[in-house]
N, C-alpha and C positions, 0 to 999 in steps of 0.2 A: 895648712894647719898653723894655728897660733900657739904661742907659749902659754901653757895653762896658768902659770903664775901671773903673767901679765894680764891675761883675761880675767882672772879672779879679782884684780884690783879695779876693774872698770865698773862704773855705775850706770844706771839707766839714763842719766843726764850727760854721759860722756859724749863729746863731739869727736868724731874720728876724722883724721886728715889723710887724704890720699893724694899721691902725686902720679900724674899720667906720665909714663916714661917713653912709650912708643905705641905705635899702632899694632894691633894684633889681628891676624886673619880670621880665626874662628875658634870655637871651642872644639876640642876633640872628644871622642866618646868617653874617655876616662874622666873628663872634667864635667861633662854634661851628658847624662845618659841618653841612649838612643830614643827613648819614648818620653823624655822630659822637656821637650821644647815647649816653651810657654808663650811664644809669640809676643815677646816684649816689644819687638819691632814688627812692622807689618810685612814680614817676609817669612817664607818657609825656611826651615833650617838649611836646606841645601842651597838656597838662594842667597844666604847671608855670608858675606865675606868682607873683611876689613871694616866691620861694624863694631869693633872692640878696641879697647886700650889695654895695654899691660899697665898695671898700677902697683905702686908701693903703698902699703899702710905704714905710716910713720908715727912715732911718738917723740915729741919734741921736749927736751929738757930745758925748761925756762931759765934755769940758773946758768947753763953753759951755752945755750943756743944751738946745741948739737941735736940733730934728729937721728933717731934710731929706726932701722927698718924692722917692722914687726911682722910683716907678711908681704907676699907677692901674689898677684892674681890678675885675672882678666875681668873687665866689666864692659857692658855695652856703652858705647859712646853716649847714647841718649840718656842713660842712667847717670853717667858721670856729669853730663851737661845740666841735667835737671836737679842734681843734688847740691849744687853750689849754693853758698850763702846768698841772701838777697842782694848783696853788693856784687855778686858774681865771682868769677875766677880771679885769681891774682897771681902775678909773677913774683917769685921770691927767691932770693939766694939762700942756700942752706948748706950745712956741712953734715954729711952722713958719718956717724961714728961706728 
């Protein structure tokens, strides 16, 4: 769940920034319903393990350089890899506030 006030300030042109913080084993039933598997990857749900990352959605304050965690979630590794800017992923130091 995201903060409603923060979400209300976003526009259709907003670019979101995610940080992969660790590998994740799988979605559980509360995160991904039993019948909702969409085959994003070419595996059946029970065959899929360690195909995810835990990610932070961050919002960076350009004035201070401090990044704020706006959400925590899991995403498929392939989705994370395919969503990077044309220049690719980048390593960056940041401060979470």
